DRENSE-49069 format. One record per residue (C-alpha): residue number from 1; z, x, y; chain. Coordinates in steps of 0.25 Angstrom, whole numbers, plus 5000, padded with zeros to 4 digits. Layout:
pase  up  east  north  domi
NUM  Z  X  Y  A
...
***
This chain:
pase  up  east  north  domi
1  5039  4875  5116  A
2  5053  4869  5116  A
3  5054  4871  5101  A
4  5056  4886  5103  A
5  5070  4883  5107  A
6  5073  4880  5093  A
7  5077  4892  5085  A
8  5071  4888  5072  A
9  5057  4884  5078  A
10  5058  4897  5086  A
11  5059  4905  5073  A
12  5046  4897  5068  A
13  5039  4899  5081  A
14  5042  4915  5081  A
15  5038  4915  5066  A
16  5025  4908  5069  A
17  5022  4917  5081  A
18  5023  4929  5073  A
19  5015  4923  5061  A
20  5004  4918  5070  A
21  5002  4931  5078  A
22  5001  4938  5064  A
23  4991  4928  5059  A
24  4982  4928  5071  A
25  4981  4943  5069  A
26  4979  4941  5054  A
27  4967  4932  5056  A
28  4960  4943  5064  A
29  4965  4955  5057  A
30  4963  4952  5042  A
31  4948  4948  5043  A
32  4946  4961  5052  A
33  4952  4969  5042  A
34  4942  4965  5032  A
35  4930  4965  5042  A
36  4933  4979  5049  A
37  4942  4986  5039  A
38  4935  4982  5026  A
39  4921  4978  5031  A
40  4920  4965  5023  A
41  4908  4956  5022  A
42  4908  4941  5028  A
43  4911  4936  5014  A
44  4923  4945  5011  A
45  4928  4941  5025  A
46  4926  4926  5021  A
47  4934  4929  5008  A
48  4945  4935  5015  A
49  4946  4923  5025  A
50  4946  4914  5013  A
51  4958  4922  5006  A
52  4966  4919  5018  A
53  4966  4904  5016  A
54  4963  4903  5001  A
55  4978  4901  4999  A
56  4978  4887  5006  A
57  4968  4882  4995  A
58  4975  4889  4983  A
59  4990  4887  4986  A
60  4990  4878  4998  A
61  4994  4865  4991  A
62  5005  4871  4982  A
63  5011  4879  4994  A
64  5014  4866  5001  A
65  5022  4861  4990  A
66  5029  4874  4988  A
67  5033  4874  5003  A
68  5038  4860  5002  A
69  5048  4865  4991  A
70  5053  4877  4999  A
71  5059  4880  5013  A
72  5048  4882  5022  A
73  5054  4893  5030  A
74  5056  4902  5018  A
75  5041  4900  5014  A
76  5036  4904  5028  A
77  5045  4917  5028  A
78  5040  4921  5014  A
79  5026  4918  5018  A
80  5027  4927  5030  A
81  5033  4939  5023  A
82  5022  4938  5012  A
83  5011  4937  5022  A
84  5017  4949  5029  A
85  5017  4958  5016  A
86  5003  4954  5011  A
87  4997  4957  5025  A
88  5004  4971  5026  A
89  4996  4976  5014  A
90  4983  4976  5022  A
91  4987  4987  5033  A
92  4994  4994  5021  A
93  4981  4994  5013  A
94  4973  4998  5025  A
95  4982  5010  5028  A
96  4981  5014  5013  A
97  4966  5012  5014  A
98  4966  5002  5002  A
99  4963  4989  5009  A
100  4952  4981  5003  A
101  4946  4967  5005  A
102  4953  4962  4992  A
103  4967  4966  4998  A
104  4963  4958  5010  A
105  4959  4946  5001  A
106  4973  4947  4994  A
107  4981  4948  5007  A
108  4973  4936  5013  A
109  4977  4928  5000  A
110  4992  4931  5001  A
111  4992  4928  5016  A
112  4985  4915  5013  A
113  4995  4911  5002  A
114  5008  4914  5011  A
115  5001  4907  5023  A
116  4999  4895  5015  A
117  5014  4894  5012  A
118  5018  4898  5026  A
119  5009  4887  5033  A
120  5014  4876  5023  A
121  5028  4880  5026  A
122  5026  4882  5041  A
123  5020  4869  5044  A
124  5030  4862  5036  A
125  5042  4869  5042  A
126  5039  4865  5057  A
127  5044  4850  5055  A
128  5057  4855  5049  A
129  5060  4864  5061  A
130  5055  4855  5073  A
131  5055  4841  5067  A
132  5043  4832  5066  A
133  5045  4827  5081  A
134  5042  4841  5086  A
135  5031  4845  5077  A
136  5020  4845  5088  A
137  5029  4853  5097  A
138  5032  4863  5086  A
139  5017  4864  5081  A
140  5012  4866  5095  A
141  5022  4877  5098  A
142  5018  4884  5085  A
143  5004  4882  5089  A
144  5006  4889  5102  A
145  5011  4901  5094  A
146  4998  4901  5085  A
147  4989  4900  5098  A
148  4996  4911  5105  A
149  4995  4920  5093  A
150  4981  4916  5092  A
151  4979  4920  5107  A
152  4985  4934  5106  A
153  4985  4937  5091  A
154  4970  4939  5089  A
155  4968  4947  5102  A
156  4980  4956  5099  A
157  4977  4957  5085  A
158  4962  4961  5087  A
159  4967  4973  5096  A
160  4977  4976  5085  A
161  4966  4976  5075  A
162  4957  4984  5084  A
163  4968  4995  5086  A
164  4976  4995  5073  A
165  4965  4991  5064  A
166  4965  4977  5057  A
167  4974  4981  5045  A
168  4985  4987  5053  A
169  4985  4975  5063  A
170  4989  4966  5052  A
171  5003  4972  5053  A
172  5005  4963  5065  A
173  5003  4951  5056  A
174  5012  4957  5045  A
175  5023  4958  5056  A
176  5020  4944  5061  A
177  5022  4938  5047  A
178  5035  4946  5045  A
179  5040  4941  5059  A
180  5037  4927  5056  A
181  5045  4928  5043  A
182  5057  4933  5051  A
183  5056  4922  5062  A
184  5056  4911  5051  A
185  5069  4917  5045  A
186  5076  4914  5058  A
187  5074  4899  5057  A
188  5088  4893  5054  A
189  5084  4879  5051  A
190  5083  4878  5036  A
191  5075  4868  5028  A
192  5082  4859  5017  A
193  5077  4860  5003  A
194  5069  4848  4999  A
195  5077  4840  4990  A
196  5066  4831  4984  A
197  5063  4833  4969  A
198  5052  4843  4967  A
199  5039  4838  4961  A
200  5029  4846  4954  A
201  5022  4855  4963  A
202  5008  4849  4960  A
203  5014  4835  4964  A
204  5020  4840  4977  A
205  5006  4847  4980  A
206  4999  4834  4977  A
207  5009  4826  4986  A
208  5005  4835  4998  A
209  4990  4834  4995  A
210  4991  4818  4994  A
211  4999  4817  5007  A
212  4988  4825  5015  A
213  4976  4819  5008  A
214  4982  4805  5008  A
215  4985  4806  5023  A
216  4972  4801  5031  A
217  4975  4810  5043  A
218  4980  4822  5036  A
219  4967  4822  5027  A
220  4958  4822  5039  A
221  4966  4833  5046  A
222  4965  4841  5034  A
223  4950  4839  5033  A
224  4947  4843  5048  A
225  4956  4855  5047  A
226  4950  4860  5034  A
227  4936  4859  5039  A
228  4939  4866  5052  A
229  4946  4877  5044  A
230  4934  4878  5034  A
231  4925  4882  5045  A
232  4935  4890  5053  A
233  4937  4899  5041  A
234  4922  4902  5042  A
235  4922  4904  5057  A
236  4934  4914  5059  A
237  4930  4925  5049  A
238  4915  4924  5053  A
239  4919  4925  5068  A
240  4927  4938  5065  A
241  4916  4944  5057  A
242  4906  4941  5068  A
243  4914  4947  5078  A
244  4919  4959  5071  A
245  4907  4963  5063  A
246  4894  4957  5069  A
247  4899  4959  5084  A
248  4908  4971  5082  A
249  4919  4965  5091  A
250  4932  4973  5091  A
251  4944  4967  5084  A
252  4952  4966  5097  A
253  4940  4958  5104  A
254  4940  4949  5091  A
255  4955  4946  5093  A
256  4953  4943  5107  A
257  4942  4933  5105  A
258  4950  4926  5094  A
259  4962  4925  5103  A
260  4955  4914  5111  A
261  4959  4905  5100  A
262  4973  4907  5103  A
263  4970  4904  5118  A
264  4963  4891  5114  A
265  4975  4888  5104  A
266  4985  4890  5116  A
267  4977  4880  5124  A
268  4976  4870  5113  A
269  4991  4871  5111  A
270  4994  4869  5126  A
271  4985  4856  5126  A
272  4987  4851  5112  A
273  4998  4841  5116  A
274  4990  4836  5128  A
275  4977  4834  5120  A
276  4985  4826  5109  A
277  4991  4817  5120  A
278  4978  4815  5127  A
279  4968  4814  5116  A
280  4977  4809  5104  A
281  4981  4818  5092  A
282  4969  4813  5083  A
283  4958  4816  5094  A
284  4965  4829  5098  A
285  4964  4834  5083  A
286  4949  4832  5081  A
287  4945  4836  5095  A
288  4952  4849  5093  A
289  4943  4852  5081  A
290  4930  4846  5087  A
291  4930  4853  5101  A
292  4930  4868  5097  A
293  4922  4867  5084  A
294  4908  4868  5091  A
295  4912  4881  5097  A
296  4911  4887  5084  A
297  4896  4887  5086  A
298  4898  4898  5097  A
299  4903  4908  5087  A
300  4889  4912  5080  A
301  4884  4916  5094  A
302  4895  4926  5097  A
303  4890  4940  5101  A
304  4897  4952  5106  A
305  4896  4949  5121  A
306  4900  4937  5130  A
307  4898  4928  5118  A
308  4911  4933  5112  A
309  4917  4923  5121  A
310  4911  4912  5112  A
311  4922  4916  5102  A
312  4933  4915  5113  A
313  4928  4901  5116  A
314  4927  4897  5101  A
315  4941  4903  5098  A
316  4948  4896  5111  A
317  4943  4882  5108  A
318  4945  4883  5093  A
319  4959  4888  5095  A
320  4962  4877  5105  A
321  4957  4866  5095  A
322  4964  4872  5083  A
323  4978  4871  5090  A
324  4976  4857  5095  A
325  4971  4853  5081  A
326  4982  4860  5073  A
327  4994  4855  5082  A
328  4989  4841  5081  A
329  4986  4840  5066  A
330  4998  4849  5061  A
331  5008  4841  5069  A
332  5003  4828  5063  A
333  5003  4834  5049  A
334  5017  4838  5050  A
335  5022  4825  5056  A
336  5015  4816  5046  A
337  5020  4823  5034  A
338  5034  4821  5027  A
339  5042  4834  5027  A
340  5042  4835  5012  A
341  5027  4835  5012  A
342  5025  4845  5024  A
343  5023  4857  5016  A
344  5013  4851  5006  A
345  5006  4843  5018  A
346  5004  4856  5025  A
347  5000  4864  5013  A
348  4990  4853  5009  A
349  4984  4853  5023  A
350  4983  4868  5023  A
351  4976  4867  5009  A
352  4966  4858  5014  A
353  4963  4864  5028  A
354  4965  4879  5025  A
355  4959  4877  5011  A
356  4945  4876  5018  A
357  4947  4890  5024  A
358  4944  4899  5012  A
359  4932  4891  5009  A
360  4927  4892  5024  A
361  4930  4907  5023  A
362  4922  4909  5011  A
363  4910  4900  5016  A
364  4911  4909  5029  A
365  4910  4922  5021  A
366  4898  4917  5013  A
367  4891  4911  5025  A
368  4893  4924  5033  A
369  4887  4932  5022  A
370  4875  4923  5020  A
371  4871  4918  5034  A
372  4879  4927  5043  A
373  4891  4926  5052  A
374  4885  4918  5063  A
375  4878  4908  5055  A
376  4891  4906  5047  A
377  4898  4903  5060  A
378  4888  4893  5064  A
379  4890  4886  5050  A
380  4905  4886  5052  A
381  4903  4880  5066  A
382  4896  4868  5061  A
383  4907  4865  5051  A
384  4918  4867  5061  A
385  4912  4856  5070  A
386  4914  4846  5058  A
387  4929  4847  5056  A
388  4934  4837  5066  A
389  4926  4826  5059  A
390  4938  4824  5049  A
391  4947  4820  5060  A
392  4936  4813  5069  A
393  4933  4803  5057  A
394  4947  4800  5055  A
395  4958  4791  5062  A
396  4963  4804  5068  A
397  4951  4803  5078  A
398  4957  4793  5087  A
399  4972  4794  5084  A
400  4981  4798  5096  A
401  4993  4799  5088  A
402  4993  4804  5074  A
403  5001  4795  5065  A
404  5014  4800  5058  A
405  5021  4792  5047  A
406  5033  4784  5053  A
407  5043  4790  5043  A
408  5040  4804  5048  A
409  5042  4801  5063  A
***
């Protein structure tokens, strides 16, 4: 946490805090607006979830090339304001009694577009602020923010939704995006413009794709993360649908159950560095995926009694695994990539690993209608247990230290 003494990193830290708290509420509130306020079907919920991540498939690659041509802090500020304005239309439409599922689709698409730009800029901006030698420290500090937000965000958000209704609870997320933009504006360190000659946009995109797909370790990490995200996109909305509709669990209780992921993530952030030293970076990465995955089989057996604790167990262990995995693989990606390619590398990775999520959401919606929510969760559990094979069958399986090119050290 010593990085917090640095003024500019503190600005990024405060911006990330506001954005993460708002995003945690958004993950719960937007589906619940559809389920409770508009009474949508499982398929319509799947389409809404797909809309949230469709932008990673459609514009993910060009976004990285565009970000590499722009000052990344400016991209993040514009993205924050755009997301705040789009999301503010939901409570306004609800108040005017004109809210429809099609507006939610449109808002989800807009949020996805500017999240693509924000994420590509954000992950490429950190090396500029802290230097490559402090990337693990910087990522770990920001990961603590995400996990603390995950710990308190869903539980507080659930009760806000319960007492304010889901549409009006989204105002908190709007405020979070606005506060994030204001904090980013306080950063004093400015980026230098890239002086290299500009190639055709398509050539720059292809350069980023070639770098990721041509790197044997990045390629495996992309496959593992993309597979895990595919089945996660089925599990999350179907779990919400199971709790909110079939079991009639209140929004406050749902938020409390989901906050267990934050508690697990906090534990993962505390022990991540020790695990990497003890097991090695490569083994830490695949074990963080394989250990919690079988707990997904518990979700189809959840009932509105003591078995709600199965959701807590799953969320806690999955939250811990996700944090350990993300810190390890993200720090390696940033350290292994030349600065001029950071935006395109991150955008290509996002395209590959988030691009599976719209497909997963649609598969979940179709299966939910065809075979029921519980059977759909069972199918997703089988798939989630296979994601680790991408890393386990690669040299990463036994690598204690992930290699970084000597010219970038």
